[in-house]
Structures are given as structure tokens and as C-alpha cells.
C-alpha positions, -999 to 999 in steps of 0.1 A, spaced: 435 638 -341 470 652 -340 475 690 -341 498 697 -371 521 718 -343 529 685 -327 540 670 -360 578 661 -366 600 688 -380 606 670 -412 565 666 -417 562 704 -409 588 712 -434 568 692 -462 536 709 -449 548 745 -452 574 744 -478 560 720 -503 561 730 -543 525 717 -542 512 741 -515 481 760 -511 462 735 -492 432 744 -471 436 718 -443 459 691 -436 449 664 -407 474 641 -391 456 611 -377 465 585 -350 447 558 -331 473 539 -310 447 510 -301 443 501 -337 478 513 -349 463 539 -375 485 566 -387 469 583 -417 472 618 -432 439 635 -447 448 665 -471 421 690 -485 437 710 -513 404 731 -526 368 729 -518 359 761 -541 338 737 -560 323 718 -532 333 692 -506 367 676 -512 364 641 -530 393 617 -531 402 581 -522 422 566 -494 455 551 -502 471 523 -480 507 521 -485 539 512 -467 556 547 -468 592 548 -456 589 579 -436 560 600 -423 572 629 -445 568 606 -476 532 599 -466 524 639 -461 542 647 -495 521 620 -514 489 632 -497 495 668 -507 505 659 -542 475 635 -545 449 660 -530 460 690 -553 456 664 -583 422 655 -572 412 692 -572 422 695 -608 407 661 -619 373 669 -603 373 704 -619 381 691 -653 354 663 -649 327 688 -644 320 677 -607 308 699 -581 336 687 -556 370 701 -547 401 679 -541 412 659 -512 432 626 -504 440 605 -477 468 580 -471 470 555 -445 507 545 -435 513 508 -435 514 476 -456 477 468 -464 482 430 -465 495 432 -430 483 460 -411 446 465 -424 421 455 -397 385 462 -393 394 482 -361 418 502 -381 394 512 -407 366 520 -382 390 543 -366 400 558 -399 360 564 -404 358 582 -374 386 607 -383 369 613 -417 333 618 -400 351 644 -375 357 668 -407 317 669 -410 315 663 -446 343 686 -457 359 654 -473 343 624 -489 365 593 -492 364 564 -516 389 536 -525 425 541 -539 457 520 -540 455 493 -512 419 500 -504 389 482 -520 350 482 -518 347 461 -490 370 485 -469 347 513 -477 319 494 -464 336 491 -432 346 528 -430 310 538 -439 299 521 -407 314 551 -389 313 578 -416 282 586 -440 307 608 -461 321 575 -479 314 563 -514 328 536 -536 308 510 -516 292 476 -526 262 472 -544 249 453 -515 253 484 -493 238 511 -516 270 516 -534 283 513 -571 310 489 -566 342 488 -584 350 523 -600 380 508 -621 357 499 -647 347 534 -657 384 547 -648 396 523 -676 366 535 -700 378 569 -695 415 563 -703 402 543 -733 385 574 -744 416 598 -737 436 574 -762 409 576 -788 410 614 -786 448 613 -788 448 592 -818 421 616 -834 443 645 -827 476 630 -839 467 607 -867 432 620 -878 414 589 -869 402 577 -832 404 540 -840 431 520 -821 430 491 -844 466 479 -852 483 505 -827 510 492 -806 501 499 -771 523 493 -739 505 491 -707 525 493 -673 504 478 -646 475 454 -654 459 456 -621 426 472 -608 425 495 -640 449 482 -664 432 449 -670 399 465 -677 418 486 -702 433 456 -720 398 444 -726 389 477 -746 420 475 -766 418 438 -774 381 442 -786 394 472 -808 422 451 -824 452 469 -809 485 453 -806 492 452 -768 523 447 -746 522 445 -707 541 445 -677 535 445 -641 556 440 -608 532 411 -600 536 381 -622 503 368 -614 486 399 -630 506 395 -660 497 358 -663 461 363 -659 459 386 -689 483 366 -714 464 334 -704 431 352 -714 444 368 -745 469 351 -766 474 383 -787 489 402 -756 526 400 -752 543 401 -719 576 422 -715 600 419 -686 596 454 -670 586 491 -678 621 498 -688 618 473 -715 584 485 -722 590 518 -729 617 510 -754 595 486 -775 602 494 -812 574 512 -828 553 519 -799 524 541 -807 509 545 -772 524 543 -736 497 537 -708 513 542 -672 486 524 -651 505 519 -618 519 545 -594 531 579 -603 562 594 -614 565 572 -646 577 602 -667 608 613 -656 644 623 -665 654 588 -672 622 574 -692 613 603 -712 646 604 -735 642 567 -744 604 566 -748 595 553 -782 557 560 -779 542 589 -798 513 592 -773 514 590 -733 478 582 -720 475 562 -689 454 556 -655 482 564 -630 481 595 -610 510 622 -609 525 608 -639 550 638 -645 577 633 -619 584 670 -617 578 702 -632 593 705 -667 587 670 -678 555 681 -699 578 703 -718 605 676 -722 576 654 -738 566 682 -761 599 689 -771 604 652 -783 570 654 -801 552 630 -777 518 639 -770 505 637 -733 469 633 -723 468 649 -689 464 620 -663 438 637 -640 417 642 -673 417 606 -688 417 587 -656 385 607 -641 359 578 -648 364 564 -614 357 597 -596 328 605 -618 313 571 -607 320 576 -570 304 611 -570 274 599 -588 271 573 -563 265 601 -535 232 611 -555 219 575 -564 242 557 -587 230 551 -625 258 533 -644 246 545 -679 244 581 -667 282 578 -655 292 560 -685 278 589 -707 295 614 -687 328 593 -686 325 593 -725 328 630 -725 364 625 -715 370 620 -753 357 656 -760 374 671 -728 408 658 -740 403 671 -776 395 704 -763 427 705 -741 448 696 -772 431 724 -789 436 749 -760 473 739 -759 478 744 -797 461 778 -793 483 790 -764 514 773 -776 519 755 -742 519 717 -735 486 701 -729 492 696 -691 496 733 -689 465 738 -709 446 717 -687 457 733 -654 447 766 -670 411 753 -677 408 735 -641 421 767 -626 399 788 -642 368 769 -630 380 769 -596 387 806 -597 354 812 -609 337 793 -582 356 808 -556 346 843 -569 311 832 -570 311 821 -534 326 854 -521 301 874 -542 271 857 -522 
């Protein structure tokens, strides 16, 4: 485990001068034998042990990896708080190409680093990691969730993630149009991988008109071959300009809502599964100024973390699905708070989450 003081100057600058600061602990991990280079970031543990997935991604620089870990960990604090979980926020990133660099030896080494934190961080799947990977990590670390049913886990968490996003869309429709039905609504989905393809199933069943795009042509082809009513679009730039779009669902990587996309977005609602959709502070106001209703990403995509948290106590799918269905009411409550306070929904969600974390920290100090 590399001490922070031994990190490169640019990485140290990211750690100590990031706008997304306030983290409790950041661990830089390196195992030369396996080639592992990873970052584990713990943002806030007032509500309980940090819980968040492990992202395996070919970052261009170590500084970029650290910045992503910090941002993702902070997002998990807010997500877990809004989901009503007794967990704080943490995230890990492994630097590398998962298709080329992922090995059993590397995952076992990573598991040892997570285990060395003694339960302060519970890991799970994220972009580039899968249930089978968590089964390997768990051989070295008991603080691992998102495992296969064969090994006592719940399996793929993307099913409930998609279900939660669907509930967020329904709440958005209820708030904006007075009816939660999505039948006949034109919905654009950017990214039809892990979560997006499950979301398509919910929307097809309800009778929505769906447009999809993905950087992977095979992912789009799988959807369009299964559903003749789904229309493929060339890329995300074309998707956000689809005429008469009602809902835009970013379901790939973060930063989808930015200075370039927001001005040309045709949708009335943004509700998707991607983390960190707002590219920078102020985008939430730009959306509000254009009359676009934004369902905060970390609220509506919490179905997966609800599942992996439940797994730690003995997984029950129906119990988890019922809790994920509550995302509908939570989203409506955020819209109501935003209207009452005269602020964008993203700011309202932050206030509610921060209040819960603050109250938990105060209760802990009072013990």
C-alpha cells in the first residue's frame, strides 16, 4: 500500500486541491508482481462502512484515476444516504484495460488491499468488473458483495439499477405531466450495456417509443434484433437532438450533461443510470433555466447499491425490489423540495443527503 506522501506531485494536487474534497481516506495501491495499480477513496463513513464498486478502466494518467475515484466516492456517499442505507460512500478504481490486464492474480492482490482496510470499505462491481471478478476478490476479502448466487451472492445488480431508473422516470412523468405512464413517450437511451438493456425491457413493456445508441455496435444490434420497435441512432450527439424527445437517459459514463449537450438537448426530462452526469457545477442550473427536469443520477440509479447492501445481510430479491420501488417516492420528494426551496432538483437532493449525513455524524459524536 503506497503512502500518499510518496505519490507523484500531480496526484497529490488532485488529492488535496480537488473541488470534490472532504474525503476521509485515500489509498494508493500497487502490487508489482501482478501489475495492479489502484486507488481506493473513502469519502464519508458517518452512516456506516463505505460501500461502492470497483471500476476497471484504462485511465490516461494516474491523476485522472485519482480524480475519478474521488468524484465517484463522493457520489456514493450521497447515493447511499438518499437510498436510506446504513453505509457511507467509497469507490475504487483499477488502472488498466480490463480486456487485456485483468488477471486472477491482480484481482486477488486487489482483494488483499481492500481487506487491509478492516471493513471500512465494502467493494462491489462497477464499469469493467463483473460478478465473477467479485467472486475472485472475495477469496482474499470478506468485505466483498455483488457476488454470484453460487457463492452466496445476489448476482447481477444491473437488474434493480434499471428498475430504479424506470421508477425515477415514472416519477418525473408524474411531476411534469401529471401521469406516471410512459406509454407513447419518446425516450432516448445512451448506452445499452449492463443497465441500459434492462431499462429498454421496462420501457418496451410499457409502450414507449425508444431510441438507442452505444459505442458498441453489437450492444445496439442485440437490442434492435430483439425489439423491432426500437430505433438505433448513430451516436449520442444525434440522440440528444431527436425531435420531440420526452426523456433522455444517459446510461454510460459520466459528464453527459455539459456545456455542449445541454443547449441542444430536446428532451423535457433527463433521467438515466450513469454516475456523475453533471460535467461541472452549474449545469444543474442550466438545465433548470431551459425548463428541463433533471432526476438526480445518484438517486434514480440506486437500485444496484440497494441490492448489494442487502446481500451483506442475506439477499432477498423481493425485499430489495420493494425498496428500489421507493425511488419513485424519493424522486417525487426531491422535486417537491426543489420547488419549495426554489432550487434545482440536484441541489435539493444534495441538501437532503447532507442533512442525513450530518445528523448521523452528530449522533455518533454524542455517544
